[in-house]
KEMI-776361 format. One record per residue (C-alpha): y negated, z negated, x; residue number from 1; residue in one letter. Coordinates in pm, 1 decimal, decimal comma, always signed. Layout:
! residues N
<<Y; Z; X>; NUM; "A">,
...
***
This chain:
! residues 437
<<-4,5; -321,5; -4796,6>; 1; "M">,
<<-316,3; -114,1; -4727,8>; 2; "N">,
<<-557,6; -407,6; -4704,1>; 3; "H">,
<<-865,7; -189,3; -4672,2>; 4; "R">,
<<-778,5; +9,1; -4984,4>; 5; "G">,
<<-685,8; -309,0; -5170,0>; 6; "F">,
<<-1018,1; -470,2; -5082,1>; 7; "G">,
<<-1212,4; -162,2; -5193,4>; 8; "K">,
<<-1026,4; -143,6; -5523,1>; 9; "R">,
<<-1068,2; -517,6; -5579,0>; 10; "L">,
<<-1444,2; -490,6; -5521,3>; 11; "A">,
<<-1459,9; -215,6; -5783,3>; 12; "Q">,
<<-1258,7; -410,8; -6039,7>; 13; "E">,
<<-1425,3; -752,4; -6004,0>; 14; "L">,
<<-1749,6; -660,9; -6190,3>; 15; "P">,
<<-1546,8; -553,5; -6494,4>; 16; "R">,
<<-1336,7; -872,6; -6478,0>; 17; "W">,
<<-1655,5; -1079,1; -6457,8>; 18; "Q">,
<<-1796,8; -894,9; -6758,3>; 19; "K">,
<<-1480,7; -971,8; -6956,4>; 20; "E">,
<<-1508,1; -1336,1; -6856,2>; 21; "G">,
<<-1180,2; -1344,0; -6666,2>; 22; "W">,
<<-1343,4; -1428,4; -6331,1>; 23; "V">,
<<-1670,1; -1608,8; -6261,1>; 24; "S">,
<<-1932,6; -1455,6; -6032,9>; 25; "A">,
<<-1881,5; -1734,4; -5778,8>; 26; "E">,
<<-1504,0; -1691,8; -5793,2>; 27; "G">,
<<-1532,6; -1317,5; -5735,8>; 28; "G">,
<<-1750,0; -1366,4; -5429,7>; 29; "Q">,
<<-1509,8; -1629,0; -5294,9>; 30; "A">,
<<-1214,6; -1393,8; -5340,1>; 31; "I">,
<<-1388,0; -1111,1; -5153,4>; 32; "L">,
<<-1502,6; -1346,2; -4875,9>; 33; "A">,
<<-1152,0; -1484,5; -4828,3>; 34; "D">,
<<-999,7; -1135,3; -4824,0>; 35; "L">,
<<-1252,7; -1010,5; -4569,7>; 36; "G">,
<<-1194,1; -1315,6; -4350,0>; 37; "K">,
<<-815,2; -1277,6; -4340,2>; 38; "R">,
<<-762,9; -903,5; -4307,8>; 39; "Q">,
<<-881,4; -830,3; -3949,7>; 40; "P">,
<<-702,4; -1130,5; -3800,9>; 41; "A">,
<<-367,0; -1032,4; -3952,2>; 42; "V">,
<<-394,1; -668,8; -3842,6>; 43; "A">,
<<-503,5; -748,3; -3488,0>; 44; "W">,
<<-246,3; -1025,1; -3447,4>; 45; "A">,
<<+35,0; -790,1; -3545,3>; 46; "S">,
<<-84,9; -508,2; -3322,6>; 47; "A">,
<<-141,1; -726,4; -3016,6>; 48; "L">,
<<+189,8; -912,6; -3052,5>; 49; "A">,
<<+393,9; -593,5; -3084,4>; 50; "L">,
<<+202,1; -418,4; -2806,3>; 51; "A">,
<<+255,8; -719,7; -2582,3>; 52; "G">,
<<+629,5; -716,1; -2653,0>; 53; "A">,
<<+650,4; -346,5; -2568,7>; 54; "L">,
<<+455,0; -387,4; -2244,3>; 55; "L">,
<<+659,2; -690,0; -2136,0>; 56; "L">,
<<+985,2; -511,9; -2212,6>; 57; "G">,
<<+881,4; -200,8; -2019,4>; 58; "V">,
<<+764,6; -417,4; -1729,4>; 59; "G">,
<<+1092,8; -604,6; -1705,7>; 60; "V">,
<<+1294,5; -281,7; -1719,9>; 61; "I">,
<<+1071,0; -127,3; -1453,3>; 62; "T">,
<<+1117,8; -430,3; -1229,9>; 63; "W">,
<<+1494,6; -403,6; -1266,8>; 64; "F">,
<<+1481,4; -36,1; -1172,8>; 65; "A">,
<<+1270,3; -103,2; -864,0>; 66; "A">,
<<+1490,2; -386,5; -727,8>; 67; "H">,
<<+1827,2; -280,3; -862,9>; 68; "W">,
<<+1999,3; -214,2; -532,1>; 69; "N">,
<<+1883,4; -547,9; -390,2>; 70; "E">,
<<+2046,6; -757,9; -663,3>; 71; "I">,
<<+2412,8; -866,5; -665,4>; 72; "G">,
<<+2643,5; -796,1; -958,1>; 73; "K">,
<<+2664,9; -1155,5; -1082,2>; 74; "L">,
<<+2290,0; -1197,3; -1045,1>; 75; "T">,
<<+2233,8; -882,5; -1250,3>; 76; "K">,
<<+2454,8; -1010,2; -1530,8>; 77; "L">,
<<+2285,9; -1351,9; -1522,0>; 78; "A">,
<<+1939,6; -1195,9; -1542,0>; 79; "L">,
<<+2046,5; -978,5; -1834,6>; 80; "I">,
<<+2185,4; -1283,3; -2015,9>; 81; "F">,
<<+1873,2; -1490,2; -1945,6>; 82; "L">,
<<+1642,0; -1213,0; -2065,5>; 83; "A">,
<<+1827,8; -1178,6; -2396,1>; 84; "L">,
<<+1857,6; -1553,3; -2447,4>; 85; "T">,
<<+1496,5; -1616,3; -2349,8>; 86; "G">,
<<+1359,4; -1367,3; -2602,0>; 87; "S">,
<<+1571,3; -1522,3; -2880,0>; 88; "Q">,
<<+1464,7; -1876,5; -2788,8>; 89; "V">,
<<+1100,5; -1767,0; -2774,4>; 90; "A">,
<<+1136,5; -1618,2; -3122,8>; 91; "H">,
<<+1267,1; -1948,4; -3255,4>; 92; "G">,
<<+988,4; -2146,9; -3088,8>; 93; "L">,
<<+723,4; -1917,7; -3233,5>; 94; "C">,
<<+868,0; -1965,1; -3581,9>; 95; "L">,
<<+830,8; -2342,2; -3549,1>; 96; "T">,
<<+455,9; -2295,5; -3504,0>; 97; "R">,
<<+282,2; -2196,1; -3826,3>; 98; "A">,
<<+14,0; -2007,7; -3632,9>; 99; "T">,
<<+253,4; -1780,4; -3440,1>; 100; "L">,
<<+454,5; -1577,0; -3697,5>; 101; "P">,
<<+330,5; -1243,1; -3561,9>; 102; "K">,
<<+418,9; -1340,0; -3207,1>; 103; "L">,
<<+768,0; -1424,3; -3334,0>; 104; "A">,
<<+800,5; -1064,6; -3454,9>; 105; "Q">,
<<+696,9; -947,1; -3111,0>; 106; "G">,
<<+971,6; -1159,7; -2956,5>; 107; "M">,
<<+1226,1; -1008,8; -3195,6>; 108; "A">,
<<+1120,0; -660,1; -3086,6>; 109; "L">,
<<+1137,5; -770,0; -2722,8>; 110; "L">,
<<+1497,4; -885,1; -2771,0>; 111; "S">,
<<+1582,5; -537,6; -2904,5>; 112; "V">,
<<+1434,8; -378,1; -2592,2>; 113; "L">,
<<+1626,1; -617,9; -2368,2>; 114; "F">,
<<+1948,1; -541,4; -2554,5>; 115; "F">,
<<+1904,8; -169,8; -2486,9>; 116; "G">,
<<+1832,8; -238,9; -2121,8>; 117; "A">,
<<+2148,0; -456,1; -2107,2>; 118; "A">,
<<+2360,3; -169,9; -2242,0>; 119; "I">,
<<+2229,1; +71,9; -1980,5>; 120; "M">,
<<+2248,2; -175,2; -1693,0>; 121; "L">,
<<+2599,7; -295,9; -1770,4>; 122; "I">,
<<+2712,9; +63,9; -1803,8>; 123; "G">,
<<+2569,9; +133,7; -1459,7>; 124; "Q">,
<<+2716,2; -182,1; -1302,8>; 125; "I">,
<<+3071,7; -102,6; -1414,2>; 126; "Y">,
<<+3032,9; +276,8; -1400,5>; 127; "H">,
<<+3127,0; +316,3; -1766,1>; 128; "I">,
<<+3173,9; +682,9; -1855,1>; 129; "D">,
<<+3132,5; +730,3; -2231,0>; 130; "A">,
<<+2988,9; +968,2; -2487,7>; 131; "H">,
<<+2611,0; +935,6; -2438,1>; 132; "F">,
<<+2511,1; +901,3; -2807,7>; 133; "P">,
<<+2755,5; +609,9; -2845,3>; 134; "D">,
<<+2527,9; +394,6; -2630,2>; 135; "G">,
<<+2231,3; +476,3; -2854,8>; 136; "I">,
<<+2442,9; +395,0; -3161,4>; 137; "A">,
<<+2538,1; +57,7; -3010,8>; 138; "L">,
<<+2172,1; -13,8; -2936,8>; 139; "W">,
<<+2073,7; +77,2; -3295,4>; 140; "A">,
<<+2350,7; -149,1; -3430,1>; 141; "A">,
<<+2230,1; -438,9; -3216,5>; 142; "G">,
<<+1873,4; -386,8; -3335,1>; 143; "A">,
<<+1995,5; -379,4; -3695,8>; 144; "L">,
<<+2181,9; -706,7; -3644,3>; 145; "L">,
<<+1865,9; -856,8; -3493,9>; 146; "T">,
<<+1667,3; -747,4; -3798,8>; 147; "A">,
<<+1927,2; -907,2; -4026,3>; 148; "W">,
<<+1949,8; -1238,5; -3842,5>; 149; "L">,
<<+1581,5; -1281,3; -3757,9>; 150; "L">,
<<+1432,0; -1119,1; -4067,9>; 151; "G">,
<<+1222,3; -883,8; -3855,7>; 152; "S">,
<<+1074,9; -558,7; -3984,3>; 153; "Q">,
<<+969,9; -443,7; -3631,6>; 154; "P">,
<<+1330,9; -485,6; -3517,8>; 155; "A">,
<<+1449,2; -278,2; -3813,5>; 156; "L">,
<<+1190,1; -10,2; -3737,6>; 157; "L">,
<<+1316,9; +2,5; -3379,5>; 158; "A">,
<<+1673,4; +26,9; -3509,8>; 159; "S">,
<<+1582,7; +315,5; -3742,0>; 160; "I">,
<<+1406,4; +497,6; -3457,8>; 161; "A">,
<<+1714,4; +453,4; -3239,2>; 162; "L">,
<<+1938,7; +574,4; -3522,0>; 163; "A">,
<<+1718,0; +883,2; -3553,8>; 164; "A">,
<<+1759,5; +948,8; -3181,5>; 165; "L">,
<<+2133,8; +894,6; -3220,3>; 166; "W">,
<<+2175,6; +1140,1; -3505,9>; 167; "T">,
<<+1941,7; +1391,2; -3338,2>; 168; "W">,
<<+2155,8; +1383,8; -3023,0>; 169; "T">,
<<+2481,2; +1412,8; -3215,8>; 170; "E">,
<<+2382,2; +1679,8; -3466,7>; 171; "Q">,
<<+2119,2; +1886,4; -3285,2>; 172; "F">,
<<+2239,9; +1862,3; -2922,6>; 173; "D">,
<<+2616,5; +1807,1; -2945,3>; 174; "Y">,
<<+2646,9; +1992,4; -3280,8>; 175; "R">,
<<+2875,0; +1722,1; -3425,4>; 176; "A">,
<<+2828,9; +1595,3; -3780,7>; 177; "M">,
<<+2719,0; +1232,5; -3761,9>; 178; "N">,
<<+2908,7; +1091,3; -4060,2>; 179; "W">,
<<+2899,1; +731,4; -3926,4>; 180; "P">,
<<+2524,7; +737,0; -3993,2>; 181; "L">,
<<+2604,7; +693,9; -4363,6>; 182; "L">,
<<+2757,6; +355,3; -4282,3>; 183; "V">,
<<+2446,9; +265,2; -4084,6>; 184; "Y">,
<<+2217,8; +371,0; -4372,6>; 185; "L">,
<<+2417,4; +157,9; -4616,7>; 186; "A">,
<<+2396,9; -146,5; -4389,1>; 187; "L">,
<<+2027,0; -92,2; -4317,2>; 188; "A">,
<<+1954,8; -76,0; -4690,0>; 189; "A">,
<<+2067,0; -439,3; -4734,4>; 190; "V">,
<<+1773,4; -605,2; -4552,1>; 191; "P">,
<<+1540,7; -349,2; -4710,3>; 192; "L">,
<<+1641,6; -459,2; -5060,3>; 193; "F">,
<<+1616,0; -824,9; -4963,3>; 194; "R">,
<<+1265,5; -789,4; -4818,5>; 195; "N">,
<<+954,2; -599,1; -4917,9>; 196; "D">,
<<+945,9; -385,6; -4601,5>; 197; "W">,
<<+775,4; -66,3; -4714,6>; 198; "K">,
<<+719,2; +83,3; -4367,2>; 199; "I">,
<<+1083,5; +38,5; -4271,6>; 200; "A">,
<<+1186,7; +182,4; -4609,1>; 201; "A">,
<<+990,0; +499,7; -4539,6>; 202; "R">,
<<+1156,1; +523,4; -4201,4>; 203; "G">,
<<+1494,7; +483,9; -4373,6>; 204; "W">,
<<+1412,9; +774,0; -4606,4>; 205; "G">,
<<+1292,8; +994,5; -4320,1>; 206; "A">,
<<+1614,3; +919,7; -4128,8>; 207; "L">,
<<+1822,3; +1024,2; -4429,3>; 208; "F">,
<<+1630,2; +1353,4; -4456,5>; 209; "I">,
<<+1674,0; +1414,2; -4082,6>; 210; "L">,
<<+2050,2; +1366,9; -4121,8>; 211; "W">,
<<+2055,5; +1621,0; -4405,0>; 212; "I">,
<<+1862,6; +1877,0; -4198,6>; 213; "I">,
<<+2117,8; +1833,0; -3919,8>; 214; "G">,
<<+2384,3; +1988,6; -4144,8>; 215; "W">,
<<+2242,1; +2330,6; -4060,5>; 216; "H">,
<<+2317,1; +2283,2; -3690,1>; 217; "F">,
<<+2692,2; +2232,0; -3729,9>; 218; "Q">,
<<+2957,9; +2491,6; -3641,1>; 219; "P">,
<<+3116,3; +2463,3; -3986,4>; 220; "W">,
<<+3108,1; +2843,1; -4029,4>; 221; "S">,
<<+3339,5; +2899,5; -3735,1>; 222; "G">,
<<+3049,2; +2894,8; -3492,1>; 223; "G">,
<<+2901,7; +3212,4; -3649,2>; 224; "V">,
<<+2562,8; +3200,8; -3816,0>; 225; "W">,
<<+2592,6; +3310,9; -4179,6>; 226; "E">,
<<+2257,4; +3334,7; -4353,4>; 227; "A">,
<<+2408,9; +3324,0; -4700,1>; 228; "Q">,
<<+2606,4; +3006,0; -4632,0>; 229; "A">,
<<+2301,4; +2830,7; -4493,4>; 230; "H">,
<<+2089,7; +2939,0; -4790,2>; 231; "L">,
<<+2350,9; +2801,3; -5028,6>; 232; "R">,
<<+2360,5; +2476,1; -4834,5>; 233; "L">,
<<+1981,3; +2459,9; -4841,6>; 234; "F">,
<<+1980,9; +2505,0; -5220,7>; 235; "A">,
<<+2228,1; +2217,2; -5257,4>; 236; "L">,
<<+2018,2; +1995,2; -5033,7>; 237; "Q">,
<<+1693,2; +2067,2; -5217,4>; 238; "V">,
<<+1856,4; +1986,4; -5551,8>; 239; "L">,
<<+2003,2; +1663,5; -5412,7>; 240; "G">,
<<+1671,9; +1550,3; -5265,8>; 241; "I">,
<<+1491,7; +1629,1; -5593,3>; 242; "A">,
<<+1746,4; +1415,3; -5775,0>; 243; "G">,
<<+1693,0; +1134,9; -5523,2>; 244; "S">,
<<+1319,9; +1149,8; -5593,2>; 245; "W">,
<<+1375,6; +1132,7; -5969,7>; 246; "A">,
<<+1603,4; +831,7; -5924,7>; 247; "L">,
<<+1349,8; +654,2; -5701,6>; 248; "A">,
<<+1061,0; +748,1; -5933,9>; 249; "Q">,
<<+1239,8; +583,4; -6226,7>; 250; "S">,
<<+1267,1; +251,1; -6041,9>; 251; "S">,
<<+994,2; -3,6; -5977,7>; 252; "E">,
<<+1174,2; -168,3; -5688,1>; 253; "H">,
<<+942,0; -188,7; -5382,8>; 254; "P">,
<<+1187,9; +11,7; -5171,6>; 255; "I">,
<<+1213,7; +284,7; -5434,6>; 256; "A">,
<<+834,2; +305,9; -5451,1>; 257; "R">,
<<+822,2; +339,2; -5073,0>; 258; "A">,
<<+1077,5; +621,2; -5032,2>; 259; "V">,
<<+1000,1; +835,2; -5335,3>; 260; "R">,
<<+689,5; +995,6; -5188,7>; 261; "T">,
<<+889,9; +1123,2; -4890,2>; 262; "D">,
<<+1168,7; +1253,8; -5114,4>; 263; "F">,
<<+910,1; +1429,2; -5330,5>; 264; "L">,
<<+746,2; +1585,1; -5026,5>; 265; "L">,
<<+1083,1; +1710,9; -4898,2>; 266; "A">,
<<+1171,4; +1859,2; -5239,3>; 267; "A">,
<<+832,5; +2031,7; -5266,3>; 268; "L">,
<<+870,7; +2179,5; -4918,5>; 269; "I">,
<<+1213,1; +2310,9; -5019,6>; 270; "G">,
<<+1072,3; +2471,3; -5334,3>; 271; "A">,
<<+781,2; +2616,6; -5136,8>; 272; "F">,
<<+1018,3; +2784,3; -4889,7>; 273; "V">,
<<+1180,7; +2973,0; -5177,8>; 274; "F">,
<<+841,8; +3114,9; -5283,5>; 275; "T">,
<<+840,3; +3354,7; -4985,3>; 276; "F">,
<<+969,1; +3699,0; -5090,1>; 277; "P">,
<<+1154,0; +3758,4; -4762,4>; 278; "E">,
<<+1327,9; +3422,5; -4752,5>; 279; "F">,
<<+1704,3; +3453,6; -4796,1>; 280; "G">,
<<+1699,7; +3829,0; -4852,9>; 281; "R">,
<<+2038,3; +3962,5; -4749,8>; 282; "R">,
<<+2300,0; +4225,8; -4831,9>; 283; "Q">,
<<+2353,7; +4305,9; -5199,1>; 284; "A">,
<<+2725,0; +4222,2; -5169,5>; 285; "Q">,
<<+2768,7; +3853,6; -5084,5>; 286; "P">,
<<+3045,2; +3743,8; -4851,9>; 287; "T">,
<<+3253,2; +3426,2; -4842,7>; 288; "G">,
<<+3420,9; +3213,8; -5109,3>; 289; "E">,
<<+3191,1; +3117,6; -5394,8>; 290; "L">,
<<+3417,6; +2867,9; -5573,2>; 291; "A">,
<<+3371,2; +2573,6; -5330,4>; 292; "P">,
<<+2995,2; +2619,2; -5347,5>; 293; "W">,
<<+3003,1; +2619,7; -5728,9>; 294; "L">,
<<+3203,3; +2297,0; -5732,3>; 295; "V">,
<<+2961,0; +2131,5; -5488,9>; 296; "A">,
<<+2664,9; +2255,9; -5691,1>; 297; "F">,
<<+2819,0; +2129,9; -6013,8>; 298; "G">,
<<+2861,9; +1778,8; -5872,0>; 299; "V">,
<<+2508,6; +1778,5; -5731,1>; 300; "T">,
<<+2365,0; +1914,7; -6056,6>; 301; "A">,
<<+2542,4; +1640,7; -6255,2>; 302; "A">,
<<+2388,4; +1370,2; -6035,9>; 303; "L">,
<<+2052,5; +1547,5; -6061,2>; 304; "Y">,
<<+2078,2; +1551,3; -6443,0>; 305; "A">,
<<+2158,3; +1179,3; -6452,8>; 306; "V">,
<<+1854,4; +1104,3; -6236,0>; 307; "A">,
<<+1624,7; +1322,0; -6451,8>; 308; "I">,
<<+1747,7; +1158,7; -6773,7>; 309; "L">,
<<+1693,7; +814,4; -6623,3>; 310; "R">,
<<+1339,7; +916,9; -6528,5>; 311; "L">,
<<+1275,5; +1039,4; -6884,1>; 312; "V">,
<<+1403,9; +714,8; -7037,4>; 313; "R">,
<<+1178,5; +502,2; -6817,9>; 314; "T">,
<<+872,4; +726,7; -6848,2>; 315; "S">,
<<+565,5; +625,1; -7045,4>; 316; "E">,
<<+433,8; +982,3; -7072,7>; 317; "L">,
<<+366,7; +1148,9; -7405,8>; 318; "A">,
<<+637,6; +1361,9; -7564,0>; 319; "A">,
<<+459,9; +1688,4; -7482,4>; 320; "G">,
<<+430,0; +1607,7; -7115,1>; 321; "R">,
<<+790,6; +1491,2; -7103,6>; 322; "L">,
<<+905,3; +1820,5; -7254,3>; 323; "R">,
<<+706,7; +2007,3; -6992,6>; 324; "M">,
<<+864,5; +1797,9; -6717,8>; 325; "G">,
<<+1214,0; +1859,3; -6855,0>; 326; "L">,
<<+1148,3; +2234,1; -6872,6>; 327; "A">,
<<+1033,0; +2235,6; -6509,5>; 328; "L">,
<<+1334,0; +2028,1; -6401,9>; 329; "A">,
<<+1571,2; +2265,9; -6582,9>; 330; "L">,
<<+1398,6; +2571,6; -6436,8>; 331; "G">,
<<+1418,8; +2416,1; -6091,5>; 332; "F">,
<<+1796,1; +2367,7; -6119,9>; 333; "A">,
<<+1854,1; +2713,8; -6270,4>; 334; "L">,
<<+1659,7; +2891,0; -5994,0>; 335; "L">,
<<+1857,8; +2702,4; -5731,0>; 336; "L">,
<<+2178,9; +2802,2; -5906,7>; 337; "A">,
<<+2070,2; +3166,9; -5898,3>; 338; "L">,
<<+1993,9; +3137,7; -5526,5>; 339; "E">,
<<+2347,6; +3008,1; -5482,9>; 340; "L">,
<<+2513,3; +3288,8; -5681,8>; 341; "I">,
<<+2293,2; +3599,5; -5684,4>; 342; "V">,
<<+2171,1; +3755,7; -5358,7>; 343; "P">,
<<+1804,1; +3836,1; -5336,1>; 344; "R">,
<<+1734,8; +4208,8; -5364,1>; 345; "A">,
<<+1371,4; +4219,0; -5472,9>; 346; "G">,
<<+1069,3; +3999,3; -5532,9>; 347; "S">,
<<+1156,1; +3874,6; -5882,3>; 348; "L">,
<<+1314,1; +3551,9; -5754,0>; 349; "A">,
<<+1010,8; +3474,9; -5539,3>; 350; "A">,
<<+780,2; +3544,3; -5835,8>; 351; "L">,
<<+971,4; +3294,9; -6050,2>; 352; "C">,
<<+964,2; +3037,8; -5770,8>; 353; "W">,
<<+586,5; +3077,9; -5732,0>; 354; "N">,
<<+531,1; +3020,5; -6103,7>; 355; "A">,
<<+761,3; +2717,7; -6098,4>; 356; "L">,
<<+595,3; +2576,6; -5786,5>; 357; "F">,
<<+251,2; +2590,0; -5948,1>; 358; "L">,
<<+389,8; +2425,6; -6260,5>; 359; "G">,
<<+544,2; +2148,8; -6051,3>; 360; "L">,
<<+215,2; +2087,3; -5871,2>; 361; "L">,
<<+29,5; +2060,7; -6201,3>; 362; "Y">,
<<+285,2; +1819,6; -6347,8>; 363; "W">,
<<+293,4; +1604,5; -6033,7>; 364; "I">,
<<-85,6; +1583,6; -6023,3>; 365; "G">,
<<-92,5; +1487,7; -6389,4>; 366; "D">,
<<+179,0; +1226,2; -6329,2>; 367; "L">,
<<-29,0; +1083,5; -6046,6>; 368; "G">,
<<-328,3; +1049,4; -6278,1>; 369; "M">,
<<-120,1; +889,5; -6552,5>; 370; "R">,
<<+49,9; +640,0; -6322,7>; 371; "R">,
<<-247,5; +572,9; -6097,7>; 372; "G">,
<<-69,3; +701,5; -5783,4>; 373; "E">,
<<-312,0; +861,7; -5540,4>; 374; "R">,
<<-30,8; +1002,0; -5324,3>; 375; "A">,
<<+96,7; +1224,4; -5607,0>; 376; "L">,
<<-249,9; +1360,8; -5672,8>; 377; "L">,
<<-308,0; +1430,8; -5304,6>; 378; "N">,
<<+30,8; +1604,2; -5279,6>; 379; "Y">,
<<-59,5; +1829,3; -5572,0>; 380; "A">,
<<-392,9; +1938,2; -5422,7>; 381; "F">,
<<-251,6; +1978,7; -5071,9>; 382; "T">,
<<+40,0; +2182,2; -5204,7>; 383; "G">,
<<-191,2; +2411,3; -5398,0>; 384; "F">,
<<-413,5; +2468,1; -5093,2>; 385; "A">,
<<-110,4; +2550,7; -4876,3>; 386; "V">,
<<+24,8; +2782,6; -5146,7>; 387; "W">,
<<-304,9; +2973,2; -5169,6>; 388; "V">,
<<-316,3; +3014,3; -4792,3>; 389; "L">,
<<+45,4; +3136,6; -4777,3>; 390; "A">,
<<-0,5; +3389,6; -5055,8>; 391; "R">,
<<-320,0; +3519,6; -4893,9>; 392; "Y">,
<<-130,2; +3588,9; -4572,1>; 393; "F">,
<<+161,0; +3743,0; -4762,1>; 394; "D">,
<<-59,8; +3976,4; -4964,0>; 395; "T">,
<<-342,8; +4086,7; -4737,4>; 396; "F">,
<<-210,9; +4057,9; -4380,0>; 397; "W">,
<<-90,6; +4418,7; -4372,2>; 398; "S">,
<<-364,2; +4558,3; -4596,4>; 399; "L">,
<<-687,2; +4445,6; -4430,8>; 400; "F">,
<<-829,9; +4515,0; -4088,2>; 401; "D">,
<<-769,0; +4202,4; -3877,7>; 402; "R">,
<<-1138,0; +4110,6; -3844,2>; 403; "A">,
<<-1198,4; +4169,3; -4215,3>; 404; "L">,
<<-883,3; +3971,4; -4296,4>; 405; "F">,
<<-1001,3; +3661,7; -4110,5>; 406; "F">,
<<-1362,9; +3685,2; -4227,3>; 407; "M">,
<<-1265,0; +3729,0; -4592,7>; 408; "T">,
<<-1006,5; +3454,1; -4565,8>; 409; "G">,
<<-1255,9; +3222,5; -4402,1>; 410; "G">,
<<-1512,7; +3270,5; -4678,3>; 411; "L">,
<<-1250,2; +3222,1; -4949,9>; 412; "L">,
<<-1112,7; +2911,0; -4784,1>; 413; "L">,
<<-1457,5; +2759,9; -4739,3>; 414; "L">,
<<-1548,2; +2819,2; -5101,9>; 415; "A">,
<<-1209,5; +2726,0; -5243,2>; 416; "G">,
<<-1166,1; +2429,8; -5012,2>; 417; "G">,
<<-1503,2; +2289,7; -5111,2>; 418; "G">,
<<-1422,8; +2325,3; -5480,6>; 419; "W">,
<<-1077,8; +2169,2; -5441,4>; 420; "L">,
<<-1214,7; +1874,2; -5244,7>; 421; "E">,
<<-1485,7; +1808,2; -5504,7>; 422; "R">,
<<-1230,5; +1827,6; -5782,7>; 423; "R">,
<<-990,5; +1600,5; -5596,7>; 424; "R">,
<<-1260,3; +1339,8; -5537,2>; 425; "R">,
<<-1363,8; +1355,8; -5902,8>; 426; "T">,
<<-1008,1; +1293,7; -6017,6>; 427; "L">,
<<-964,0; +1009,9; -5768,5>; 428; "L">,
<<-1279,9; +843,7; -5900,0>; 429; "R">,
<<-1146,7; +878,9; -6253,6>; 430; "Q">,
<<-818,1; +730,6; -6139,0>; 431; "L">,
<<-993,1; +434,0; -5977,3>; 432; "E">,
<<-1188,7; +376,1; -6296,0>; 433; "N">,
<<-867,9; +379,9; -6496,0>; 434; "G">,
<<-951,0; +695,8; -6693,0>; 435; "A">,
<<-680,0; +960,8; -6643,5>; 436; "P">,
<<-750,3; +1303,5; -6790,6>; 437; "S">,
***
């Protein structure tokens, strides 16, 4: 939870609650005093405990590295065992003290660090020669098990970071599709649904998006780069991510609320890429089999349609705004289908994408106002500012003298940026006052 934002919003709402007679003036002051007294201690306790665990773990690993050759094999194994056992016992002792829950989380994170050091040290002791990413995968699995058994969000965050390093190494360095990551994501979702761990949930969503991006680095085209195949794959991915956002947006589960902003951002970035006239422009005669791509697109589009319909059924928006959203969702899918089938030969596709992108930004901003979600409103304004900047470069870069280009652009950005910021702040104030418009 954003405690600072919660406290600010609470301070704004309390006068109205007092006026309605729901809260007394003394009760309101007591609530604010209690909130202000508890917030700094919790934040600093968490930060110091986790920082201490990281420093202690790094120090122990550094000590091992400095004295490694002086230690016998059995002594090395005993020290590794004692380090792992000690961190687990310390976690249990901290849990028995009501005043040390944050330190217990630090001990859980420390046990994850010791487990990774144990993997590396045992591999060195016995000269184990294995595929390098497998060691990272084992470390991530151990951290995930620690998060399960100890109920630790920091341990799960460490596990997700290790899984990201694992899939990065496999897919971007070794160019091998990391299908086992799907099993990891399924297992990691279990503690996320059992606990309200929003930060870890966002990391889970980012890891999933990273895995999807890694598809473009695989030698599935016979090791030859084919722009058309990658564009078709990109269209499938954008549609799938948009469907994932719609599914998460239709759910009020804490995990769904945490990941949907990242899915929305990824889908908007995908749509924005298609707004560039030169993106995906290729030969008029496409190459390669189209049928497999159509089948894959049909399956993805069916899942996308189910997610959109679920979002419509759970939406509280007026009929007119729902119809507008459905039209944008249909146009989004149709344009992606055209990118899959018809090669770009002119600027018509980019023109349609630009119109659709602006419509999406408007609808998302309006949805943010209706639902009271500041992130959606900020995404809409940020997306519009980025779109204006991109179109300015596209249109005037080759027409203006360079000095005139930058001076004109600077003046326009200063004026437009000031207006957008004022408008954004006005809408946020309206949102805080509960008056969407």
